DOMI-944728 format. One record per residue (C-alpha): residue in one letter; residue number from 0; x, y, z. Coordinates in steps of 0.5 Angstrom, whole numbers, always signed. Each point is the difference from the previous one (the first is absolute). Layout:
<lumdrens>
LUMDREN,A,NUM,X,Y,Z .
...
</lumdrens>
This chain:
<lumdrens>
LUMDREN,L,0,+0,+0,+0 .
LUMDREN,L,1,+5,+5,+2 .
LUMDREN,K,2,+4,-1,-7 .
LUMDREN,D,3,-6,+2,-3 .
LUMDREN,I,4,-2,+6,+3 .
LUMDREN,V,5,+6,+3,+3 .
LUMDREN,D,6,+4,+4,-5 .
LUMDREN,A,7,+8,+2,-1 .
LUMDREN,Q,8,-1,+5,+5 .
LUMDREN,G,9,-3,-4,+6 .
LUMDREN,L,10,-7,+3,-1 .
LUMDREN,V,11,-6,-3,-1 .
LUMDREN,R,12,-5,-1,-6 .
LUMDREN,Y,13,-6,+0,+4 .
LUMDREN,E,14,-5,+0,-6 .
LUMDREN,Q,15,+3,-7,-2 .
LUMDREN,A,16,+0,-2,+8 .
LUMDREN,A,17,-7,+2,+1 .
LUMDREN,P,18,-3,-6,-4 .
LUMDREN,R,19,+5,-5,+4 .
LUMDREN,Q,20,-2,+2,+7 .
LUMDREN,S,21,-3,-7,+1 .
LUMDREN,E,22,+8,-3,-1 .
LUMDREN,L,23,+2,+4,+6 .
LUMDREN,V,24,-6,-2,+4 .
LUMDREN,S,25,+2,-7,-1 .
LUMDREN,Y,26,+7,+1,+1 .
LUMDREN,L,27,-1,+3,+7 .
LUMDREN,G,28,-5,-5,+1 .
LUMDREN,Q,29,+6,-5,-1 .
LUMDREN,L,30,+4,+4,+5 .
LUMDREN,A,31,-5,-1,+5 .
LUMDREN,K,32,+0,-7,+0 .
LUMDREN,A,33,+8,-1,+0 .
LUMDREN,E,34,+4,-2,+5 .
LUMDREN,F,35,+5,+5,+2 .
LUMDREN,D,36,+4,-3,+6 .
LUMDREN,P,37,+3,-5,-4 .
LUMDREN,L,38,+3,+5,-5 .
LUMDREN,S,39,+7,+2,+0 .
LUMDREN,R,40,+2,+7,+2 .
LUMDREN,D,41,+1,+2,-7 .
LUMDREN,E,42,-7,-3,-2 .
LUMDREN,K,43,-4,+3,+6 .
LUMDREN,L,44,+3,+7,-3 .
LUMDREN,A,45,-2,-1,-7 .
LUMDREN,F,46,-7,-2,+2 .
LUMDREN,L,47,-1,+6,+5 .
LUMDREN,I,48,+2,+5,-6 .
LUMDREN,N,49,-4,-4,-5 .
LUMDREN,A,50,-6,+0,+5 .
LUMDREN,Y,51,+1,+8,+1 .
LUMDREN,N,52,+1,+2,-7 .
LUMDREN,A,53,-6,-5,-3 .
LUMDREN,A,54,-5,+3,+6 .
LUMDREN,T,55,+2,+7,-2 .
LUMDREN,L,56,-1,-1,-7 .
LUMDREN,L,57,-7,-4,+1 .
LUMDREN,L,58,-2,+6,+5 .
LUMDREN,I,59,+1,+5,-6 .
LUMDREN,L,60,-3,-4,-5 .
LUMDREN,E,61,-6,+0,+5 .
LUMDREN,N,62,-1,+7,+0 .
LUMDREN,L,63,+2,+3,-7 .
LUMDREN,P,64,-1,+5,-3 .
LUMDREN,L,65,+5,+3,+5 .
LUMDREN,E,66,+6,+6,+0 .
LUMDREN,S,67,+3,-3,+6 .
LUMDREN,I,68,+0,-5,+5 .
LUMDREN,Q,69,-2,+5,+5 .
LUMDREN,D,70,-6,+1,-3 .
LUMDREN,I,71,-3,-6,+3 .
LUMDREN,P,72,-3,+1,+7 .
LUMDREN,A,73,+5,-1,+6 .
LUMDREN,A,74,-4,-6,+3 .
LUMDREN,R,75,+0,-4,-7 .
LUMDREN,R,76,+8,+1,-1 .
LUMDREN,W,77,+6,-1,+3 .
LUMDREN,D,78,-3,-2,+7 .
LUMDREN,A,79,-6,-4,-2 .
LUMDREN,R,80,+1,-7,+3 .
LUMDREN,R,81,-2,-4,-6 .
LUMDREN,W,82,+5,-4,-3 .
LUMDREN,S,83,+0,-7,+2 .
LUMDREN,L,84,+8,-2,+1 .
LUMDREN,L,85,+3,-5,+6 .
LUMDREN,G,86,-7,-2,+2 .
LUMDREN,Q,87,-2,+7,+2 .
LUMDREN,K,88,-3,+6,-3 .
LUMDREN,L,89,+6,+5,-1 .
LUMDREN,S,90,+0,+7,-2 .
LUMDREN,L,91,+5,+3,-5 .
LUMDREN,T,92,+3,+4,+5 .
LUMDREN,Q,93,+1,-6,+4 .
LUMDREN,I,94,+3,-4,-5 .
LUMDREN,E,95,+5,+5,-1 .
LUMDREN,H,96,+2,+2,+7 .
LUMDREN,E,97,-1,-6,+4 .
LUMDREN,Y,98,+2,-5,-5 .
LUMDREN,L,99,+5,+3,-5 .
LUMDREN,R,100,+3,+5,+4 .
LUMDREN,K,101,+0,-3,+7 .
LUMDREN,R,102,+2,-7,-2 .
LUMDREN,F,103,+5,+1,-6 .
LUMDREN,A,104,+4,+6,+1 .
LUMDREN,D,105,+2,+1,-7 .
LUMDREN,P,106,-1,+8,-2 .
LUMDREN,R,107,+0,-2,-7 .
LUMDREN,I,108,-8,-3,+1 .
LUMDREN,H,109,-1,+8,-1 .
LUMDREN,F,110,+2,-1,-7 .
LUMDREN,A,111,-5,-6,-1 .
LUMDREN,V,112,-6,+2,+3 .
LUMDREN,N,113,-5,+4,-4 .
LUMDREN,C,114,-5,+4,+2 .
LUMDREN,A,115,-3,+2,-7 .
LUMDREN,S,116,+3,+7,+0 .
LUMDREN,L,117,+5,+3,-5 .
LUMDREN,G,118,+4,+2,+6 .
LUMDREN,C,119,+1,-8,+2 .
LUMDREN,P,120,+5,-4,-3 .
LUMDREN,P,121,-1,-3,-7 .
LUMDREN,L,122,-4,-7,+0 .
LUMDREN,R,123,+3,-5,-3 .
LUMDREN,N,124,-3,-4,-6 .
LUMDREN,E,125,+1,-7,+4 .
LUMDREN,A,126,-1,-3,+7 .
LUMDREN,Y,127,+5,+0,+5 .
LUMDREN,V,128,+3,-7,+1 .
LUMDREN,G,129,+3,-3,+6 .
LUMDREN,S,130,+6,-3,-4 .
LUMDREN,R,131,+2,+7,-3 .
LUMDREN,I,132,-3,+5,+5 .
LUMDREN,E,133,+7,+2,+1 .
LUMDREN,A,134,+2,+2,-7 .
LUMDREN,Q,135,-7,+3,-1 .
LUMDREN,L,136,+0,+5,+6 .
LUMDREN,E,137,+7,+2,-2 .
LUMDREN,D,138,-2,+1,-7 .
LUMDREN,Q,139,-6,+4,+3 .
LUMDREN,A,140,+5,+4,+4 .
LUMDREN,R,141,+5,+1,-6 .
LUMDREN,R,142,-6,+3,-4 .
LUMDREN,M,143,-3,+5,+5 .
LUMDREN,H,144,+7,+3,+1 .
LUMDREN,R,145,+2,+0,-8 .
LUMDREN,D,146,-7,+4,-1 .
LUMDREN,P,147,+0,+7,+1 .
LUMDREN,Y,148,-7,+0,+2 .
LUMDREN,W,149,+2,-3,+6 .
LUMDREN,F,150,+7,+2,+1 .
LUMDREN,T,151,+5,+5,-2 .
LUMDREN,F,152,+7,+2,+2 .
LUMDREN,A,153,+4,+6,-3 .
LUMDREN,A,154,+4,+6,+3 .
LUMDREN,D,155,+0,-4,+7 .
LUMDREN,Q,156,-8,+1,+0 .
LUMDREN,L,157,-3,-7,+1 .
LUMDREN,H,158,-8,+0,-2 .
LUMDREN,V,159,-3,-7,+2 .
LUMDREN,T,160,-7,-3,+1 .
LUMDREN,R,161,-4,+2,+6 .
LUMDREN,L,162,+0,-7,+2 .
LUMDREN,Y,163,+7,+1,+3 .
LUMDREN,L,164,-3,+6,+5 .
LUMDREN,W,165,-6,-4,+2 .
LUMDREN,Y,166,+4,-7,+1 .
LUMDREN,R,167,+6,+3,+2 .
LUMDREN,G,168,+1,-4,+6 .
LUMDREN,D,169,+0,-6,-4 .
LUMDREN,F,170,+5,+2,-5 .
LUMDREN,L,171,+5,+2,+6 .
LUMDREN,Q,172,-1,-7,+3 .
LUMDREN,K,173,+5,-2,-6 .
LUMDREN,K,174,+4,+6,-1 .
LUMDREN,P,175,+2,+6,+4 .
LUMDREN,S,176,-3,+5,-4 .
LUMDREN,I,177,-5,+1,-6 .
LUMDREN,Q,178,+5,+2,-4 .
LUMDREN,A,179,+4,-6,+1 .
LUMDREN,F,180,-6,-5,-1 .
LUMDREN,A,181,-1,+3,-7 .
LUMDREN,A,182,+7,+0,-2 .
LUMDREN,Q,183,+0,-7,-1 .
LUMDREN,W,184,-3,+1,-7 .
LUMDREN,S,185,+3,+7,-1 .
LUMDREN,P,186,+7,-1,-2 .
LUMDREN,A,187,+1,+8,+0 .
LUMDREN,L,188,-3,+1,+7 .
LUMDREN,R,189,+4,-6,+2 .
LUMDREN,K,190,+6,+4,-2 .
LUMDREN,A,191,-2,+6,+3 .
LUMDREN,L,192,-1,-3,+7 .
LUMDREN,A,193,+7,-3,-1 .
LUMDREN,E,194,+3,+7,-1 .
LUMDREN,G,195,-3,+2,+6 .
LUMDREN,R,196,-6,+4,-3 .
LUMDREN,E,197,-7,+0,+4 .
LUMDREN,P,198,-5,+2,-6 .
LUMDREN,G,199,-6,+3,+3 .
LUMDREN,I,200,-7,-4,-1 .
LUMDREN,H,201,-6,+3,-3 .
LUMDREN,Y,202,-6,-5,+0 .
LUMDREN,R,203,-5,+1,-6 .
LUMDREN,T,204,-7,+1,+1 .
LUMDREN,Y,205,-4,-6,-1 .
LUMDREN,D,206,-5,-1,-6 .
LUMDREN,W,207,-6,-3,+2 .
LUMDREN,A,208,-3,+0,-7 .
LUMDREN,L,209,-2,-7,-2 .
LUMDREN,N,210,+6,-4,-3 .
LUMDREN,Q,211,-4,+0,-7 .
LUMDREN,S,212,+4,-2,-6 .
LUMDREN,G,213,+2,+6,-4 .
LUMDREN,A,214,-1,+5,+6 .
LUMDREN,R,215,+7,+1,+1 .
LUMDREN,K,216,+4,+4,-5 .
</lumdrens>
């Protein structure tokens, strides 16, 4: 499904996705019945990222036409406990914060979960898979730090996605500074830090417009 509806920019062709809503319902139904505990660590991580992204996509399709996910009433959006996973009803907020962030402590998760907005990381045109998730997360991180929409570094000024501000603590668990974390995918920034320069950080405004294919120029 993702291969068919996600374009090269990681945006969604919602007009093509809409008639296939039942496929997402079926997929999420399979996840609801799946046994989670026997899975490996990487399989659990892939499972939860896929669940979050599929649930978000279904939420959008149920509420089209939309200009933003924020147009959906709050009671039916991120905090709605409606998604059957792990033998219980979970909200998108719980999947992200109580499971993905708390149990895996891998900040690259923030480059993988997609909130159906232009400011979000690109949606991959494939599902996450336990056997390849390390390479997939690394590719997501690399992709975000090579795209000026989310990351630029010039004249000792660093402009980064607002995810770095909102989840600052997650990134600082792995590296001593936001600059050091982002430098993993930016040779120019890495060189600046090695030379003792500490670039100033500017956080980009987050664009909550729907991640509709063709919306990003």
